N, C-alpha and C positions, 0 to 999 in steps of 0.2 A: 491563628485562625480561631474565631470565636464560634465554633460549631457547638451546637447544643444537642446532646443525645436525647432522642425522643423517648418518653416513658409511657405514652398512651399506646393502646393496642394498635398494631400495624397489620393491615390486610394485604395479601399478595394481589397486586392490581390485575393479574391475569386470571388466577383461579378464585380469588376472593377468600382464600383460606388465611387464618391468622398465622402470624410468624411466631414460631416457638423459639424464644430467645436462647433457651438452654442448649439447643442443638447447633447453634451457629458456630460454636467453637469446637465441635466434635467432627471426627472423620466418620462419615456414615457409609461410605461405599469403598472402604479399603479392601485389600485382598484377604481371602481366608485360606487356610491350609487345606481343609477337607470339604469346605462348603461349595456353593455354586459360583464363587468368585475366585477361582484358582488362577495363579499366574501361569500354570502349566497348560499347554494347549496341544491339541492334535495337529498333525501335519498332513492335511488331506491332499497336498500336492504330490505325495509319494504314490507312484503308480496310477496317476490320474488319467482317466480316459474321457472322451467326449460324453459318453453316457453318464458317467459318474459326475462330471461337471454339471451337466444339465440337471441332475437330481439335487445337487447342492444348491444351485441357484433357485430352483423351484421351492425347496424347503425354506429358503430365506424369505421368499415372497409370502409363504404361508405362516410365518411367525416364528420360525426356528433358524435364526441367522448365524448360529454359533460356528458351523462348519464353513460357511461363506466368509465370515470375518477372519477365521483362522487361515483360510486360503488366501485372502487378501493380504494378510501379513506375510504369508509364505512367499508370494510372488514378489513382494518388495525386497525380499532377501535373495531370491533366485533369478529374477528377471532384471538383469543389470540395467538395461535401457529404461525400463519403466521406473526403476528406482531413481535413475538420474534425472529424467524429465519431471517426475513428480516432485522431487526435492527442489528442482529449479523453480517450479511454480510456487511451492510453499515458501521458499526462501525469498523470492522476489517480493512477496507481500509482507512477510513477517519483519523485514528490515526497512519498510517504509516509515516515513515520519508519521507519528500519531499526535494529533492536536485535539484540543477540547474547545468547543464554542459554547459560550453561555447562552441560555435561552433568551435573555434580554440584557439591557444595560442596567437593570435594577440591581442595587447592592446585594440583595439576597440571591439573585440568580448568578451574579459574578462570584459570590462566595461558594455557591454550589459547584461552579466550574472549577474553582481553585481546589476544592476538595477532591474532585475527580483527578485533576492533574497530580495532586499529592499521591493518590493511590497508584497511578501508573508511572510514576517518575523513575522507578528502578529500571535499570537496563535489562533485567531479567524478564521484563514484561514482553520482550520480543520472543522469548521462548514460549510464553503462554500463547501468543498469536500462532507460532509454528505448530504447537500441539493442537490447537483448535482447527487448523487447516488440515489436520489428518482426516477430517470429514470429507475432503475433496475425493479421496480414494475410496473410503468406506461408506460414504453416504451421510454420516453424522459423526460428531466428536463431542465428548463430554469432559468437562473439567469441574472438579469440586472446589468450592471456596471454603477455607477454614478461616473464620473471622477472629481478629484480635479485639476483644471487648474489655481488656484490662485497663485501657486508657482511652482518652478521647482525642480525636474522633475515632470511631470504630472503623478499622481498615482491614482489608484482606491480609492475613498473616502469610497464607500460602494459597496458591491456585494450582491444584494437582490434576494432571491428566489421568483419566481413568480409562481402562481397557473397555472398548465398546462392547466386548462380549459379555460384560457384566450388566448389561441393560437389555431390555426387550421392548418391542412395540406392542401396543394394544392390538389384539387380533381383529377388533371390530373396525377401527379407523386407520390403522397402520401408521399413525403419526404420533400418538401420545406415548411418550417414553416413560418406562418404569424401571425401577432398580430390581435386579434379581436378588431375591432374599428367600432364605429357607422358610418354609411355611406359607409362602405366597405363590400360588400356582401361576397367577397372572402378573406377578411382580408387585412391588410396593411403589406407591406414588412418590415422586420426588419432592423432598421438602423445599418449601419456598425459600428463595434467597441463598440456596446452597449450591446451585449448579449453573454452569454456563453450558448451554446446549447449542452447538452450531450445526445447522443443516444447510450446507451449500446447495444452491439450486443449479446443478449442472444440467438438469432436465426436469420437466414437470412430472409430477407423480409422487408416490410415497418415497420417503428418504432411502429406504433400503435398496430401492432400484435405481437410485440416482448416483451412486458412487461410481467413479471411473474404474474402480477395480473390477466391476462386473464385466464390461467388454474387454478389459485388459487381461482377464483370466483366459479368455479364448485366444487372444494373441499369444499369451505365454504358452498355452498348451500346444498350439501349432508350432511355435518357435522351438519349444523343447523337443517335440517329436522330430522336427527337421534337424535339430542339432545332434540328436542321438544318431540319426541316419548318417549325418555328415561325419561324425566321429568314427562310426563303423567303416565308412568308406575310406577315411584317412588311415585307419588301422590296417585296412586291407591293401590299399593302393598307394599309401604314402611312401612305401619303399618298393623298389623293383622286385619282381618275382625272381627267386634264386633257384636255378636249376643245376644240379650236380650230375656229372656224367662219369661213369666208371666203365672200365674195359670188360670184355667178355670173360676174362679169367679172374675177375674180382671175387673174393670170398665174402661170406656173410659178415665177417669182422670188418672187411674193407667197406662194405655197404653201410654198415652201422656207423663207422667212423665218418664216412662222407655225409650221412644224414645229420650227425651231430655238428659237423662243420657248417652245413647249410643253416641249421638253426642258430648256431652261435653267431653267425654273421648278423642275423637280425637283432639278437640280444646284446652282443658284445662288440659287434663290428670287427671281429677278429676270429680267425680259424686257421687250422693247418690241415692239409690233405696230402696224400701221397702224390708223387710226381706223375704217376700214371693216370691220375684223375684230373678233372678240370671242372670249374664252376662257370656258369653263364648267368648274366643278369638280364632279364627281359623286362623292358619298360612297357607300361600300359599306355598305348598311344592316345587313347581317348579319356584318360583319367582326369586331366585338367578341365576338359569340357564338362565332364560329369560333375566334378566338384563345384563348378560354377552354378549348377542347378540348386544345390543345397545352400550355397552362399546367398544366392538371389532370394531364396525362400525366407531365410532368416532376416536379411536386410529389408525385405518387403514388410514383414510384420513389425519390425522396429520403426520403419517410417510411419506405418499406420498408428503405432503407439504414440509417436511424436505428435501426429495430428490430433489424436484423442486428447492428450494432456495439454499440449501447448498451442494447438490450433494451427500449427505450421511445422515445417521441417528445416528451414534455412538455418536456424540457430543451433541445430543438433547434428545435421547431416551435411556433408559437403556435396552440394548440388550446383548445377550450372544455372546461370541467370544473372550473375553480376550484382552490383551494388543496389540497383533499383529493386530487384526482386527481394533482396535481403531487407531493404527498408520496409517494403510492403509486409513482409512476414513479421517484422518486429512490431509493426503497428497492430497486427492481429494479436500478438502476444501482449501488447500494452492494453488492448481492449479487455482481454481476459483478466489481466492483473487488476484493472480498475473495477471490474465486476466483482472479483473475489474480495477486494478491499472494501467495497461498499456493503456487500453482504455481511462481512465480518463486523463492520462498524455497527450495523443494525443489531446484530446479536449482542455485541458488547453493551450497547445502550440499554437493551431490554434486560439482560441478565446480570450486568455489573453496575452500570451507572445508576439505573433506577433504584436497585436495592441499596446501594451505597448512600445515595442522597436521602432516601426515605428513612433509613436507620438512624441517620445523624441529624436530619433537618425536617423530617416529616414529609407527608405527601404534598404534591404541588401540581399545578396545571401543566407545567412544562418542565422538562429536564435538560441538562446539558447534552450536547451532541458530540460524539467522537468522530473525527475525520481521519482517515488513513489514506495516504497517497503521496505522490511526488509533488514538489512545488511546481506550479505552472509558470515556468520562467518566461515564456512568450507573453502570457497575460500580464505579468508584472512589468515587463519592459514596455508594453503598450500603455499601461497605466502611468508609468513614470514619464513616458513621452507626452502623454496627455496633460499631466500635471505641469510639466515644464513649459508647455505651449499655452495652456489656458489659464492657469492660476495667476500669472503676472498680469493678465488682461482682465481680471475681475471675477473669474469663476470661483464660487464659494464651495469649498469642500470641507467635510467634517474631518478634523485632525484625528479623531478616534478611528474613523474608517480607514484612513491612510495608514495609521499605525498597525491596525489589524492586517491589512493587505500585505504589508512588508514585514510582518512578524515582530513588531515592536510592542512591548507591553505598555498599557496605560500606566503612567506614573502614579505611585501612591503618595499620600500626603507625607511630607518629610523627606521624599527622595531628592537626591541631588540632581538638578536639571541642567541640561545644556543651556548656556546663556550667551547673549551677545556681549560685546565689549562695553558693557554698561550695567547699571543696577537692575534693569528690567529683565526678568527671566523670560525665556522663549521656549514654548512647547513645540518640539519638532518631531516629525515633519508636519508642516501646515502651510497654509497659504502665506505668501510673503506679507510681512508686517505692513499694516496700513500706514499711509503717509503721516508723519508727525503733524501736530497742529500748525496751521498756516502762520507763518511769521508775519508780523505787522509790517507792511511795505513802507518804504520811505514816503514822507509827505509829498504827494504829487501836486502838480499845478492844477488845482480844482477848476478855476475859470476856463483854462484852455481845454481840459477834458470835457467840461460841460458844453462848451461851444462845439467841440467835435461831436459829442453825442447828439446834440440838438440838430446839427446839420445832417446827421446820418438818416433822419427820417423816422417813420414809425416802426421800421424793421431793424433798428440799430442793434437791439439785443440779440435778435436772431443772427444778424451778421457777425456779432462778436462770438456767438456760440460756434458758428460755422468756421470762423477763423481759428478758434482754439482747437476744434476737432481736426482741423486740417493738418496739424503738425504734432499730434499727441504721440504717434508711433516713434518718431526719432527721439522725442523727449524721454520716452520710457525705455528706449533701447539699451541704455547702460545697465539697468537692472536685469533685463532679459538676458543680455550677453553675459553678465556675471553669473546668473543662475545656470545657464547652459554650460558655461565653462566649468563650474563646480561639478556638474553632473558628468561631463566628459572626462574630467581629470580624476574623479573619485575611483578608488579601488574597490569599493563595496558600499553597502548601505550605511554602515557606521561612519565611514570616511565622508560620504555624501552629506550626512547630517552635520558633521563637524564643519565642513566647508560652507554649508548654508548658514551656520551660526556666524561665520566670519563675514559672509556677504551681508547678512542682516545688520551687522555692526558698521558697515560702510555706507556712506551717503552717495547713492546712485540716482537720487530723484531730485536733486537740487534744481535743475533747470525746469522740470515739470512742476515742481512746487511753486517756483517763482512765477511761472506762466499762469497757473491757476489763481494765484493771489492777485495778480494784476487784472486778469479777466474778471474776477468777482468784483473787484473794486470799480472797474469801469462800468460793469452792469448796474451797480448801485447808483453810480452817478447818472447814467443814462436814464434810469427810471425816475430819478428826482427832478431832472430838468424836462420831463414830459416827452421823452423820446418814444415811450410806449403808448401808442394810440392818441398822442396829443394831450395826455393828462398833465395838469400843472404840477409844479413842485409843491 
């Protein structure tokens, strides 16, 4: 790749500030032992009450989100259901295919796209996506880029997730993010080209109020309170009440022995008592009904959490409704997945693609675009069917467009190409090769053809055209049949291309070629003998 590192001053396209090249290779927002960026955090979930939770969320709105962010981390550890559905949402996007589209077909734009592909080629890039999607829960996520400038092109050496507690929002607008730094009461401005800041739009408004952890905190609080009551209930009524009975002549020592026996049955499930005494187990008749109240409370808030994160419950909870309901719910989850992927792609273009291209190739009017998503299998099948049906009948389609749609790269100069069984290389997939040059037909009986054409009257040529058009479909059917057979028998795109090469090397158009040659010759003869409007030869 002939990338040229830019030496002229570069300005951040968003803030207009110049890029400080010396800091590109440094870690600017790493943790500190005693400063404002400590890895140690409080655990506000301990002893949390509704009043305390309200105060934490209010402080976050007013510019002090440290306790809220620590609580958001806490509930990911303690609220198992929230952790599961949030991880599902993040993993579903981070494992999608990531592709890069050039801004145009110009060589310079194609080179820029190749540069981006090189930067994200490592499998570990999926972990970067997962870390950035941490913003779904907390409202925003930050990753710091450490650039490798020791060789060309300049590429990210590491992209490191940073704890969101180490950043703060501007109190005036609530959206401008700054780095917490000793000596900076309002935080320090983020250096250009050093950070990827992802702010998922789960709702409109300032980022700190957009994270799903905010409503999930309430669900966790009520679930934890219900679970505590449930555990107390189980501890009390999980085992039957044990009643010891002693006779009227029992001594204090006998009573004490009986009491120890009753207690030991709960702890050790074993005890001994004198024969004159007896034990009775009394079952709580309404215990199971009361336990269902606590279970229902916990499951209710878990279902609400599923709706909050995934937009549905069918993929996480066993509910009635059958296959149709499950399909509808999966469509909802797919809508959320596409929205998350689109927003993440926008962030990557702004904070990774643009800096990467500008540092190596300079500023430009348009930059490559990152796409994150699943291949649209239905759309590709429709395109393939359209190509099979229309291209053999003359539809002109760009070979480059077809290659992009099916994921084939444009061949570079010097690449080994798929070829037909002959010396002429064929770039595939593309429209079927045009018919070879018309072979010179055998010498016809010119006087007889001239007489036939003259007798045909002034519309002889039109008649010839109509006659030729009347049977062109059966004449072309051998080629159409061969292409359709190749598509049906192919096991995949590569196999289909290979079969097309074989079809191209075979002669399926001999009858059509001969018919066109004879028709063209007869038209020339008809024109020369004056069959068109009575003009003389």
